[in-house]
N, C-alpha and C positions, 0 to 999 in steps of 0.2 A: 769257412770257419768263421764262428761269432768273437769279436774282438771282446776286450774286457768292458764291462760297462761301466758307463761315467755316471757318478751319484750327484748329479747338478754342477757338475764343475765347468768352469767357464769355457767356452770352446773358442780357440783362437782362429782356426780357419774352417771354412765352410766344407764339409764332407759329407756324400751322400750315406745316410744311415736311415734306420728304423727309429722311430721315436715313440718312447714306452713313457706315457704321465699316469705317474699314480699317485693316491694320496699317501706315501709311505712315511711322511713326519705326522701324521694323524693321530692321535691318542685312541679316537673310536674306530680308525678305520686302518690303521698302520698295519695290524697283524694278516687281515684280508689281503690287503694290497700285496704285501711282501709276499704270499702264498701265491697269488696270481702272475707276480713277477716270477718266481720261480717255475711254474708251469711255462710261461712265455719263454725264457730262456732254455727250458727242456727241449721245448719243439725246435727254437733256434738253432741249437746244437746239433740237432739232426740235420740240417739244411745245409749241404756241402755248398760252398763258395757262397754263403749269403751274404746278406749287407750287415754290417755291425750293429747292433743295439744299443741305445742309448735311452739311460734313464733319467727320466726328469721328475725328481720328488717335490711332492708340495704337503703343505698342512692342511689348508681350507681350500679344495678344487674350486668351491664358486667363487670365489675373489681372486686365484689364482691361475686358473685353467688357460685362460685367454690370452695372459703373457708369458706362460709357457707354452703356448701351442705357436704362438708368434715367434719365439725363442728359436724352436724345434726347427721352424721352418727356414728362419734368418740361417740355421746352421746347417743347411743342408737334408734335413728331413725329407724323405720321398716318400714315406707313410707312417702312419702314426696310429697307435693303440693308444685307447683310455679317451677320457677319466674313466674313473670307475664308480664313484659313487651320482646318486640321481641326481644332486645337486652340480654336479660337475658337468656332468652332460646336458642338463637344463640350459647353463652358461655357455657351453658350446654351441648348441644348438640356434644361440641367438647369432652365429655367425652367417652373415648373407650368403658366403659363397667361400667353400670348403674346397680349395683346387688340388688337392694332394690326397689318397686314398685314407681315410680316418675311419676308425672303428671304436667308436664308442662303446664302453664295457656295461653298458646299461641301457634301458629301455625308457623312452619317452615317446609321445604323440608329436611327430613332427614330419611334414610334408617337404620332400626335399627333392631338388634337381641337379644336385651338385654330387659332390663323392664324401659325403657322410653317412653311415650306414649304422644300424643299432643292435648290438648283441650282447643278450645277459642271459641270467636264469630266473625270468620272473616267474612267480607261483602261478599268476594268473593264466599263461602260459600252457602250464600243466594242466589246470582245471579244465579248460577248454579240450584238451587232448583227450582226456576222460571222458567228457562228454560224447566227443567223437567215437571212443572205443565203445562205450554202452550201447551207442546206437546201433555202431556195424551190427552187435552181437544181437540186436532185437529188443533190447529190454525198452520200456515204454513209459515208464511213471518211475519218479525217484522221489525218495524222502532225503531231505540236507539236514545232516546233524552236524553242528556248529558250537563253539563257545563265544565268549565275548572280546575275545581278543582281535586287534585289529586285521592280523592276520587272517583268521578263521572268517570274519566277515567279508574281506575282498573275495578270498575263495568260494565262499557260496557265492556270493553276488555274480561271481565272475561263470560259475558251473549252471546257475539258474538262468543267465541270459544266454548262454550258448545253448545250454538242453532245451528250452522253450523255441528258440530260433529253429531248431533242427524239428521241432513239433513235439517234442518229449513233454510229458505232464508233470508239474511238481504237486506231490500230494501234499506236503506241508513241509515246513520249517520248523524244527526243534533245537531251541536256543537251549543248551546245557548250563544249569546254574547249581547242580548240586544234586537234584531230584531225577533218579535213572527211571521212574516208573513211565514215562511217555515213551522212552525208547522200547520199551517190551511191548508196548501196542503198534507197534508200525506195522502194518497190513503185508502179510507173505504171499500173497497173490501172484500168480505167473508172470513176468514182466514187469514187477516190481523190483526196485534197487535202492540200495543207500547211497549216497556220497558223505562220506566221513571228513568235513572240513575242518579239521583240528591237528595241531602239532602232535608229536608223537607222546610228551608227557600225558596229555587229556586223551589221546586216542586209547592208548593202552587200558583206560579206566572204562572207556564208552563201550569196547567192542564187546566184552562179555555180556551187556545187555542186551545187545542186537541179535535177533533169531540166525541161528545158522541156516535157516531156509532161506536167506535173502543173500545175494551177492552185493558184497560192499565193496567199496571203490574209494580210492584217496589219491592224494599225491605225494611227494617224494619225502613230504614233511613229516610221514609216519614211520620212515627208515631210518634209523640211525647206524645201521651197519651189522655185519652178520657175527660182530663179536659180542653185540647185546642179546645173546639169545632168551634172555628171561623176559626183555621186552619182546620180541618178535615171538614168543609163545602167545603172549596174552593178545596179541595182532594178529590172530590164527585166521588163514584163509581171505584176507585184505589183498585183492588187486590195487595194484597200484603201478606208477610209473618213476623209472628213475634211469640215470646216465649209464651206458654202459661202463664208464671208467670204475663203478661201484658194483657192477652187478656182474660183468663177465669178465675176468682177466684174460680170457683166450681169446678174445674179439681181435680180428685183425691190427686195428688201428691201435688198441688198446698196448698190444703187446710191444710195440714201437718203443714207448716212453717209459724211463726211468721212473718207480717210485720213490715219495720220500721216506725215509727210513728214520726213526720209527714211524708208523701209518700215522697219519693226520687226523683229528677229529672229522665225521661225515662230513660237514659243513664247510670244511676247509677243503677236504679231498675235493669236493664240487668245485670251488675257488681254482683249485690246483688244476683240473680239467679244462675250467673256463679258459686258464691261462694259456694251453696246449691248442686248443680250436681257434681262440683268436689270432695266434700267432700265423695258424696254418689258413685262416679266412684272409686275414691282411695279405697273406702272399698271392693269394687268388685274385685280389683285387687289384694288387699292384702289377701283377702282370694280364691284367683285363681279360682273363680266362673263365668269368662266369657262366657262359654258355657250358663250357664243357666239364669245370670242375664241380659244379654246384647241380643237386644238393652234396654235400659234403658226408661222407660217411665217417663222421666224428666220433670222439671219446666222450663228448656229452650226449650226443645222439645223431640223427639225422636231419643237419642242419641245409635251410632250404632259404631262399631269398624272396621275400614277397615285397616289390617295391625297395624299401631302403631298409625294412627290418628283415632280420634274420632268425627266422621261426626254428625253432628244434625239437624234432618229433623225439620224444624219450622212447626208452626200451621198457614194455610190458612186463609185469612181475609180480609174483605173488608171494606172501609171507607163509611159509609151511615148514612145519616141524620145526621151528625156531630159527630158519633163513630165509632170506629173501631171495628168490631164484626168477631166474628170466621165464616167462609165461606166455602164450598165445593171446591171452587177453580174455578168452573165453569165459562165463560164469561158469559155476560150479553144476552138475547135473544132478538134481535132488532125487534119487531113487523112492519112488512111493512104498511103504510098508504094505504088503499083500501078505492077507491071512488067509489060509485055506481053510473055508469052513465045513468040509468036508472031513476033515480031522479032527474037529473040535467035538466034544461031547458033551 
């Protein structure tokens, strides 16, 4: 059983425990941290005879995380999850030698030879998987459609890099600034595709201008949940990827864990799932069982270890009839219209 969490209370005696370092006091990140904590504790509650979990809250991970980490180790932490923010993880990565299994809940570039691992939900990892899926089904050339947001630009760049690395051709990159005319002229030749590097609010405006003759792919940014039917109808036949937690309620791993009631917004549901898989992965590292237990069939996807980076393979899906549903990832088969000239007068 999991003992009650300790919200930053001083620990008088050292006791073996799992430490969870999160920016729960932060105005900007507090809500996200709270949801990650809920998911982490939901997974811990399913672990019989598990170690107690102690929560170490902070305001600014960048300046506080190293001190909290040392506090947790002195208090008997045998494994650590956190920090959550990129700045916090950058600070954690400055430690020269992490001696206990530690799972940072974000991703940074860091070559490690110790026990610090990185697990998060970077959108760029999804664009890489989209590139792999499209290559696998034989698509050869791509047009990238993006907006001017920082996230859209990162997605476009990540897709372009991975697509060309695998031999694909980038026909053009269209930056939407209000005029949809260029979208109507995207070539519809066999083997062409569109990568829609946009968040859902812009993606639903752009999709109707893109020919239905083209397979359109996107990341989970276009999926705001199956409660938003009208939005999903606007994004008809867009292929995307997302986690089993939001796509497949009867997934074996998903069924184990309780849902938050009422349901959370989609981005928060993903963070809740991140918390669940973070606990499960930390157990694997603590038990030194990476060879047998990885890849993990997680609620966030299939999670594999690449060096010290945990990479998540999300579930292919399609937006169809107002719903996001699991899909095999193949593009639609466009049936040509055949006219029987013998029947024409």
